[in-house]
LUMTOR-185497 format. One record per residue: residue in three letters; x, y, z of N, C-alpha, C in turn. Coordinates in steps of 0.2 Angstrom, whole numbers, padded with zeros to 4 digits, always signed. Each point is the difference from the previous one (the first is absolute). Example, Ala and Ser with C-alpha at 12.3 -4.5 7.8 and 13.67 -1.06 7.14 Angstrom:
# LUMTOR-185497
Ala+0066-0028+0039-0004+0006+0000+0004+0006+0000Ser-0002+0005-0004+0004+0006+0001-0004+0005+0003
END
This chain:
# LUMTOR-185497
Unk-0282+0037+0019+0004-0006+0000+0006+0000-0006Unk-0003+0002-0006+0005+0001-0006+0005+0005+0002Unk-0002+0006+0003+0005+0005+0001+0005-0002+0005Unk-0002-0004+0005+0005-0002+0005+0005-0005-0003Unk-0003-0004-0005+0005-0005-0003+0005+0004-0005Unk-0003+0005-0003+0005+0004-0004+0005+0003+0004Unk-0002+0003+0006+0005+0003+0004+0005-0005+0003Unk-0002-0006+0002+0004-0005+0002+0005-0002-0006Unk-0002-0001-0006+0004-0002-0005+0005+0006-0002Unk-0002+0006+0001+0005+0006-0001+0005+0000+0005Unk-0002-0001+0006+0005+0000+0006+0005-0006-0001Unk-0003-0006-0002+0005-0005-0001+0005+0001-0006Unk-0003+0003-0005+0004+0002-0006+0006+0004+0002Unk-0002+0006+0004+0006+0004+0002+0005-0003+0005Unk-0003-0005+0004+0005-0003+0005+0004-0005-0004Unk-0002-0003-0005+0004-0004-0005+0006+0004-0003Unk-0002+0006-0002+0005+0005-0003+0005+0002+0005Unk-0002+0002+0006+0005+0002+0005+0004-0006+0002Unk-0002-0006+0000+0004-0006+0002+0005-0001-0006Unk-0003+0001-0006+0005-0001-0006+0005+0005+0000Unk-0001+0006+0001+0005+0005+0000+0005-0001+0005Unk-0002-0002+0006+0005-0001+0006+0004-0006-0002Unk-0003-0005-0003+0004-0006-0002+0005+0002-0006Unk-0002+0005-0004+0004+0002-0006+0006+0004+0003Unk-0001+0004+0005+0005+0004+0003+0005-0004+0003Unk-0002-0006+0004+0005-0004+0003+0004-0003-0006Unk-0003-0003-0005+0003-0003-0006+0005+0005-0003Unk-0002+0006+0000+0004+0005-0004+0006+0003+0003Unk+0000-0001+0007+0006+0003+0004+0007-0003-0003Unk+0001-0006-0001+0007-0002-0002+0001+0002-0007Unk-0005+0001-0004+0001+0002-0007+0002+0007+0000Unk-0003+0004+0004+0001+0007+0000+0007+0002+0003Unk+0002-0004+0005+0006+0001+0004+0006-0002-0005Unk-0001-0006-0003+0005-0003-0004+0001+0005-0006Unk-0005+0003-0003+0001+0004-0006+0004+0007+0003Unk-0002+0002+0006+0004+0006+0003+0007-0002+0000Unk+0002-0006+0003+0007-0002+0001+0003-0001-0006Unk-0003-0002-0005+0003-0001-0007+0001+0007-0003Unk-0004+0004+0001+0001+0007-0002+0007+0003+0003Unk+0000-0001+0007+0006+0002+0004+0006-0003-0003Unk+0000-0006+0000+0006-0004-0003+0002+0002-0007Unk-0005+0001-0004+0002+0002-0007+0003+0007+0000Unk-0002+0004+0005+0002+0007+0000+0008+0000+0003Unk+0001-0004+0004+0007-0001+0003+0005-0003-0006Unk-0003-0005-0004+0004-0002-0005+0001+0005-0005Unk-0005+0004-0002+0001+0005-0005+0005+0006+0003Unk+0000+0001+0006+0005+0004+0003+0007-0002+0000Unk+0001-0007+0001+0007-0003-0001+0002+0001-0008Unk-0005-0001-0004+0002+0000-0007+0002+0007-0002Unk-0003+0005+0003+0001+0007-0002+0007+0002+0003Unk+0002-0003+0006+0006+0002+0003+0006-0004-0004Unk-0002-0006-0002+0006-0004-0004+0001+0004-0007Unk-0005+0002-0003+0000+0004-0006+0004+0006+0000Unk+0000+0003+0006+0004+0007+0001+0007-0001+0003Unk+0002-0007+0002+0007-0001+0002+0004+0001-0006Unk+0006+0003+0001+0005+0000-0006+0004-0006+0001Unk+0004-0001-0005+0005-0006-0001+0004-0001+0006Unk+0003+0005+0003+0004+0000+0006-0004-0003+0006Unk-0006+0003+0001-0004-0002+0006-0001-0008-0001Unk-0002-0002-0006-0002-0007-0001+0006-0004+0001Unk+0006+0002-0002+0006-0004+0001+0002-0001+0007Unk-0001+0006+0004+0001-0001+0008-0004-0005+0003Unk-0007+0000-0002-0004-0005+0003+0002-0007-0002Unk+0002-0001-0006+0002-0007-0002+0006-0002+0003Unk+0005+0005+0002+0006-0001+0003-0002-0003+0007Unk-0004+0004+0003-0002-0002+0007-0003-0007+0000Unk-0005-0001-0005-0003-0007+0000+0006-0005-0001Unk+0004+0001-0005+0006-0005-0001+0004-0001+0007Unk+0001+0005+0004+0003-0001+0006-0004-0005+0005Unk-0006+0001+0000-0004-0004+0005-0001-0007-0003Unk+0000-0001-0007-0001-0006-0002+0006-0004+0000Unk+0006+0003+0000+0006-0003+0000+0001-0003+0008Unk-0002+0004+0004+0000-0002+0007-0004-0006+0002Unk-0006+0000-0004-0004-0006+0001+0003-0006-0003Unk+0003+0001-0005+0004-0006-0004+0005-0003+0005Unk+0004+0005+0003+0006-0003+0004-0003-0003+0006Unk-0006+0002+0003-0003-0003+0006-0002-0007-0002Unk-0003+0000-0006-0003-0007-0002+0006-0005-0001Unk+0005+0002-0002+0006-0004-0001+0002-0003+0007Unk+0000+0004+0005+0002-0002+0007-0005-0004+0003Unk-0006-0001-0002-0006-0004+0003-0002-0006-0005Unk+0005-0001-0005-0001-0005-0005-0007+0001-0004Unk-0001+0006-0001-0006+0002-0004-0007+0000+0004Unk+0000-0002+0006-0006+0000+0004-0003+0007+0001Unk-0007+0001+0000-0003+0006+0001+0002+0003+0007Unk+0001+0007+0000+0002+0004+0006-0005-0002+0005Unk+0003-0002+0007-0005-0001+0005-0005+0006+0001Unk+0002+0006-0001-0004+0006+0001-0006+0000-0005Unk+0001-0003-0006-0005-0001-0005-0005-0005+0003Unk+0002-0005+0002-0004-0006+0003-0005+0003+0006Unk+0004+0004+0004-0004+0004+0005-0005+0004-0002Unk+0001+0004-0005-0005+0004-0003-0006-0004-0003Unk+0001-0006-0003-0005-0004-0003-0004-0003+0006Unk+0003-0001+0006-0004-0003+0006-0005+0006+0002Unk+0003+0006+0001-0003+0005+0003-0005+0004-0004Unk+0000-0002-0007-0005+0004-0004-0007+0000+0002Unk-0003-0005+0002-0007+0000+0002-0001+0002+0008Unk+0005+0002+0003+0000+0002+0007-0001+0008+0001Unk-0001+0003-0006-0001+0008+0000+0006+0003+0004Unk+0006-0002-0001+0006+0003+0003+0004+0004-0005Unk+0004+0005+0002+0005+0003-0004+0005-0005-0001Unk+0001-0003-0006+0005-0005+0000+0006+0002-0004Unk+0001+0007+0000+0006+0002-0003+0007-0003+0003Unk+0004-0003-0004+0006-0003+0003+0005+0001-0004Unk+0006-0001+0002+0006+0001-0004+0002+0007-0001Unk+0005+0002-0004+0002+0007-0001-0004+0002-0006Unk-0002+0007+0001-0003+0003-0006+0005+0002-0004Unk-0001+0001-0007+0005+0002-0004+0000+0007+0000Unk+0005+0003-0003+0001+0008+0000-0004+0003-0005Unk-0006-0002-0002-0004+0003-0005-0003+0006+0003Unk+0004+0005+0002-0003+0006+0003-0004+0004-0004Unk+0001+0000-0006-0004+0004-0005-0008-0002+0000Unk-0001-0006+0001-0007-0003+0000-0002-0002+0007Unk+0003+0002+0005-0002-0003+0007-0007+0002+0001Unk-0004-0005+0002-0007+0002+0001-0004+0000-0006Unk+0003-0001-0006-0004+0001-0006+0001-0007-0004Unk-0005-0001-0004+0001-0006-0004+0006+0000-0004Unk+0003-0006-0001+0006-0001-0004-0002-0003-0007Unk-0006-0002+0000-0002-0002-0007-0008-0002+0000Unk-0002-0003-0005-0007-0002-0001+0000-0007-0003Unk-0005-0004+0003-0001-0007-0002-0007+0000-0003Unk+0000-0003-0006-0006-0001-0005-0001-0007-0001Unk-0006-0002+0001-0002-0007-0002-0007+0000-0004Unk+0001+0001-0006-0006+0000-0004-0005-0006+0001Unk+0003-0006+0001-0004-0006+0001-0005+0000+0006Unk+0002+0005+0005-0004+0000+0006-0004+0007-0001Unk-0004+0001-0005-0005+0005-0001+0004+0007+0000Unk+0006+0000-0003+0003+0006-0001+0003+0003+0006Unk+0002-0005+0005+0003+0003+0006+0006+0004-0001Unk+0001+0005+0004+0006+0005+0000+0001+0002+0007Unk+0006-0002+0003+0001+0002+0007+0007+0004+0000Unk+0000+0005+0004+0007+0003+0002+0004-0005+0004Unk+0006+0000-0002+0005-0005+0004+0005+0005+0004Unk+0000-0002+0007+0004+0003+0004+0006-0004+0003Unk+0005+0003+0002+0006-0003+0003-0001-0001+0007Unk-0006-0004+0002-0002-0001+0007-0005-0005+0000Unk-0001-0003+0006-0006-0005+0001-0003+0002+0006Unk+0000+0007+0002-0004+0002+0006-0007-0001-0001Unk-0004-0001+0005-0007-0001-0001-0004+0006-0004Unk+0003+0006+0002-0003+0006-0004+0001+0000-0007Unk+0006-0003-0002+0001-0001-0007-0004-0005-0003Unk-0001-0006+0003-0004-0005-0003-0007+0001+0000Unk-0002+0005+0003-0007+0002+0000-0002+0004-0006Unk+0005+0003-0004-0001+0004-0005+0004-0002-0007Unk+0004-0005+0001+0003-0003-0006+0004-0006+0001Unk+0006-0001-0003+0004-0006+0001+0007+0002+0002Unk+0003-0004+0004+0007+0001+0002+0005-0005-0001Unk+0006+0003-0001+0006-0005-0001+0002-0002+0006Unk+0001-0007+0001+0002-0003+0006+0007+0002+0001Unk+0002+0003+0006+0007+0002+0001+0004-0007+0000Unk+0006+0000-0002+0004-0006-0001+0000-0003-0006Unk-0005+0002-0005-0001-0002-0007+0002+0005-0004Unk+0002-0002-0007+0003+0005-0005-0005+0006-0001Unk+0003+0005-0002-0004+0006-0004-0001-0002-0007Unk-0006+0001-0003-0001-0002-0007+0005+0004-0005Unk+0003-0003-0004+0004+0004-0005+0000-0004-0007Unk+0000+0004-0005-0001-0003-0007+0007-0004-0002Unk-0001-0006-0003+0005-0003-0003+0006-0001+0004Unk-0001-0002+0006+0005-0002+0005-0001-0007+0003Unk+0005-0004+0000-0001-0007+0002+0002-0001+0007Unk-0003-0005+0003+0002-0001+0007-0004+0004+0005Unk-0006+0002-0002-0004+0004+0004-0007-0004+0002Unk-0002+0001+0006-0007-0003+0002-0003+0005+0004Unk-0005+0003-0002-0004+0005+0003-0006-0003+0003Unk-0002+0001+0006-0006-0002+0003-0005+0006+0002Unk-0006+0000-0003-0004+0006+0000-0007-0003+0003Unk-0001+0003+0006-0006-0003+0003-0006+0006+0002Unk-0006-0003+0000-0006+0005+0001-0005-0005+0004Unk-0005+0004+0003-0005-0004+0003-0005-0003-0005Unk-0004-0004+0003-0006-0003-0004-0006+0000+0005Unk-0006+0000-0003-0006-0001+0004-0002+0006+0004Unk+0003+0006-0002-0003+0006+0004-0006+0002-0004Unk-0005+0002+0004-0007+0002-0003+0001+0007-0003Unk+0005+0004+0001+0000+0007-0002+0005+0000-0006Unk+0004-0005-0002+0004+0000-0005+0002-0007-0003Unk+0001-0001-0006+0001-0006-0003+0007-0002+0001Unk+0005+0004-0001+0007-0001+0000+0002-0007-0003Unk+0002-0005+0004+0002-0007-0003-0006-0005+0002Unk-0006+0002+0001-0005-0005+0001-0001-0005-0005Unk+0001+0002-0007-0001-0004-0005+0006-0003-0003Unk+0006+0000+0004+0006-0002-0002+0000-0008-0002Unk-0005-0004+0003+0000-0007-0001-0003-0001-0007Unk-0003+0005-0003-0002-0002-0007+0005+0000-0005Unk+0006+0002+0001+0005+0000-0005+0002-0007-0001Unk+0003+0000-0007+0002-0007-0002+0007+0001-0003Unk+0003-0006-0001+0006+0000-0003+0000+0003-0008Unk+0004+0004-0001+0000+0003-0007-0003+0007+0000Unk-0004+0002+0005-0003+0007+0001+0006+0004+0001Unk-0001+0007-0001+0006+0005+0000-0002+0005+0005Unk+0004+0003+0003+0000+0006+0004+0005+0005-0001Unk+0000+0006+0002+0004+0005-0003+0002+0005+0006Unk+0007+0002+0000+0002+0004+0005+0004+0006-0003Unk-0002+0006+0003+0004+0006-0002+0003+0002+0007Unk+0007+0001+0000+0003+0001+0006+0006+0004-0001Unk+0002+0005+0005+0006+0003+0000+0002+0004-0006Unk-0006+0002-0003+0001+0004-0006+0002-0004-0007Unk+0000-0006+0001+0002-0005-0006-0006-0001-0004Unk+0001-0003-0006-0006-0002-0005-0004-0005+0004Unk-0005-0001-0003-0005-0006+0002+0004-0007-0001Unk-0001-0004+0006+0003-0006+0000-0006-0005-0001Unk+0001-0005-0004-0005-0005-0001+0002-0007+0003Unk-0005-0003+0004+0002-0006+0004-0006-0005-0002Unk+0003-0006-0002-0005-0006-0001+0000-0005+0006Unk-0006-0002+0002-0001-0004+0005+0003-0007-0002Unk+0004-0003+0005+0003-0006-0002-0001-0005+0006Unk-0002+0002+0006-0001-0004+0005-0005+0003+0005Unk-0005-0005+0003-0005+0002+0005+0001-0004+0005Unk+0001+0002+0007+0000-0004+0005-0004+0002+0006Unk-0002-0004+0005-0003+0001+0006+0004-0003+0005Unk+0003+0004+0005+0004-0002+0005-0002+0003+0007Unk+0002-0004+0005+0000+0002+0007+0005+0006+0001Unk-0002+0005+0004+0005+0006+0000+0006-0002+0004Unk+0000-0005+0004+0006-0002+0004+0004-0005-0004Unk-0002-0002-0006+0004-0005-0004+0002+0003-0007Unk+0002+0007+0001+0002+0003-0007+0007+0002+0000Unk+0004-0004+0003+0008+0001+0000+0002+0000-0007Unk-0003-0004-0005+0003+0000-0007-0005+0004-0005Unk-0005+0004+0003-0005+0003-0004+0003+0005-0005Unk+0005+0003+0002+0003+0006-0005+0007-0001-0001Unk+0002-0006-0002+0007-0001-0002+0001+0004-0006Unk+0007+0002-0001+0002+0003-0005+0002-0005-0006Unk-0002+0001-0006+0003-0004-0005+0005+0005-0004Unk+0006-0002-0001+0005+0004-0003-0001+0002-0007Unk-0005-0004-0003-0001+0001-0007-0007+0003-0002Unk-0004+0002+0005-0007+0002-0001-0001+0007+0005Unk-0005+0003-0003-0002+0006+0004-0007-0001+0002Unk-0001-0001+0006-0007-0003+0003-0003+0005+0004Unk-0007+0000+0000-0004+0004+0005-0006-0005+0002Unk-0001+0000+0007-0005-0004+0003-0005+0004+0003Unk-0006-0001-0002-0006+0004+0003-0003-0004+0006Unk+0000+0003+0006-0002-0004+0006-0006+0003+0003Unk-0005-0005+0002-0005+0002+0005-0002-0005+0004Unk-0005+0001+0005-0002-0005+0004-0006-0004-0003Unk+0000-0006+0002-0006-0005-0003-0001-0005+0005Unk-0006-0003+0000-0006+0002-0003-0002+0007+0003Unk-0004+0003-0005-0002+0007+0002-0005+0000+0007Unk+0002+0003+0005-0003+0001+0006+0002-0005+0005Unk+0004-0005-0002+0003-0005+0004+0008+0002+0001Unk+0003+0001-0005+0007+0002+0000+0005-0004+0003Unk-0001-0007+0000+0004-0005+0003+0006-0001-0005Unk+0000+0001-0006+0005-0001-0005+0002+0006-0004Unk+0005-0001-0004+0002+0006-0005-0001-0003-0007Unk-0003+0004-0004+0000-0001-0007+0006+0004-0004Unk+0004-0004-0003+0005+0003-0004+0000-0001-0007Unk-0001+0005-0004+0000+0000-0007+0006+0003-0003Unk+0005-0004-0003+0006+0002-0002+0000+0001-0008Unk+0003+0006-0002+0001+0001-0007+0007+0001-0001Unk+0002-0001-0006+0007+0002-0003+0000+0005-0005Unk+0005+0004+0000+0000+0005-0005+0001-0002-0007Unk-0005+0002-0005+0001-0002-0007+0000+0006-0004Unk+0002+0000-0006+0000+0006-0005-0006+0003+0000Unk+0000+0007+0000-0006+0004-0001+0000+0006+0005Unk-0001+0006-0002+0000+0006+0004-0006+0004-0001Unk-0005-0003-0003-0006+0004-0001-0006-0003+0004Unk-0003+0005+0004-0006-0002+0004-0006+0000-0004Unk-0004-0005+0000-0006+0000-0003-0005+0005+0002Unk-0003+0003-0005-0005+0006+0002-0007-0002-0002Unk-0005+0004+0003-0007-0001-0002-0003-0005+0005Unk+0003-0002+0005-0003-0004+0005-0003+0004+0006Unk-0007-0001+0001-0003+0004+0005+0000-0004+0007Unk+0001+0003+0005+0000-0004+0007-0007-0002+0001Unk+0000-0007+0002-0007-0003+0002-0004+0004+0005Unk+0004+0003+0005-0004+0004+0005-0004+0005-0003Unk+0003+0004-0006-0004+0005-0003-0006-0003-0004Unk+0001-0006-0003-0006-0003-0003-0005-0002+0004Unk+0001-0003+0006-0005-0001+0005-0003+0006+0003Unk+0004+0005+0001-0003+0007+0002-0005+0003-0005Unk+0002-0001-0007-0004+0003-0005-0007-0004+0000Unk+0001-0007+0000-0006-0004+0001-0005+0002+0005Unk+0003+0001+0006-0004+0002+0006-0003+0007-0001Unk+0003+0004-0004-0003+0007-0001-0006-0001-0005Unk+0000-0005-0004-0005-0001-0005-0006-0003+0004Unk+0001-0005+0005-0005-0002+0004-0003+0005+0004Unk+0004+0004+0003-0003+0006+0005-0004+0005-0004Unk+0002+0001-0006-0003+0005-0005-0007-0003-0002Unk+0000-0007-0001-0006-0003-0002-0005+0000+0006Unk+0002-0001+0006-0004+0000+0006-0003+0007+0001Unk+0004+0005+0000-0002+0007+0000-0006+0001-0005Unk+0001-0002-0006-0005+0001-0005-0006-0003+0002Unk+0000-0007+0002-0006-0003+0002-0004+0003+0005Unk+0004+0002+0006-0003+0004+0005-0003+0006-0002Unk+0003+0004-0004-0003+0006-0002-0006-0001-0004Unk+0000-0005-0004-0007-0002-0004-0005-0002+0005Unk+0002-0004+0005-0005-0002+0005-0003+0006+0004Unk+0004+0005+0002-0002+0006+0003-0005+0004-0004Unk+0002+0000-0007-0004+0004-0004-0007-0003-0001Unk+0000-0007-0001-0006-0003+0000-0005+0001+0006Unk+0003-0001+0006-0004+0001+0006-0003+0007+0000Unk+0004+0005-0002-0002+0007+0000-0006+0001-0005Unk+0001-0003-0006-0005+0000-0005-0007-0003+0002Unk+0001-0006+0004-0006-0004+0002-0003+0005+0006Unk+0003+0003+0004-0003+0004+0005-0003+0006-0003Unk+0003+0003-0005-0003+0006-0004-0007-0003-0003Unk+0000-0006-0003-0006-0002-0003-0005-0001+0005Unk+0001-0003+0005-0005-0001+0006-0002+0006+0002Unk+0004+0005+0001-0002+0007+0002-0005+0003-0004Unk+0001-0001-0007-0004+0003-0005-0007-0003-0001Unk-0001-0006+0003-0006-0003-0001-0006+0003+0005
END
């Protein structure tokens, strides 16, 4: 009777461990995939930085000249519409949660970086988030980074009358992107490196939640300010509204260092848990073998 009870307890113990491991695997999936995507995004960001560092002064000047041309066209268009947001931009906001390619308006002539990131967005306040920035809002782009909404300005340092809209997805199980954008507060800072220029610092001055079809005035140009608005869907998983976090450029061209992405910290914690479980299981197996050997010796 005692032997049967021991066998039952041993079986129950192993069943518990199996269920625990299955549960841990399900829990671990988003942590592992988000860490992988964070590594991928960081790699693209480093690739941009390497490319920018290798550009000579003439190449950088050409990119800035092309950005000047696009931004001047946007300023002229804004004057003809009394400063209201380009209808194509509003359309992009509406279609953002419909998984469509919402590329609209004319692409700029930034041929040198076509299909490549034109910059990097860094938000230390959101667990060291670093995303490549593309001159596109196609679904493929928004799966891997952030995109500049066509019809809004390209980011440039120390230029007035600009308003860039940068959007990314939120709530994806495989990548954080802008999932935590709602945690930002007025006074927080984010940083942009773009088109070979030095790092630009932006301080959050306004946070809004709007319906996507009511955004005619969302990205108005202020002739005396350099603005960037970060955009994503909200509430996460519902996507009925748009969260807009607007920052204005402030002095400073140094990106804070030493911030480790939160995805890597979660992954490191998971590895500690997994290593602990493996250690416990190994000890358990060794004890069972030792008990069997002791019984066999009697």
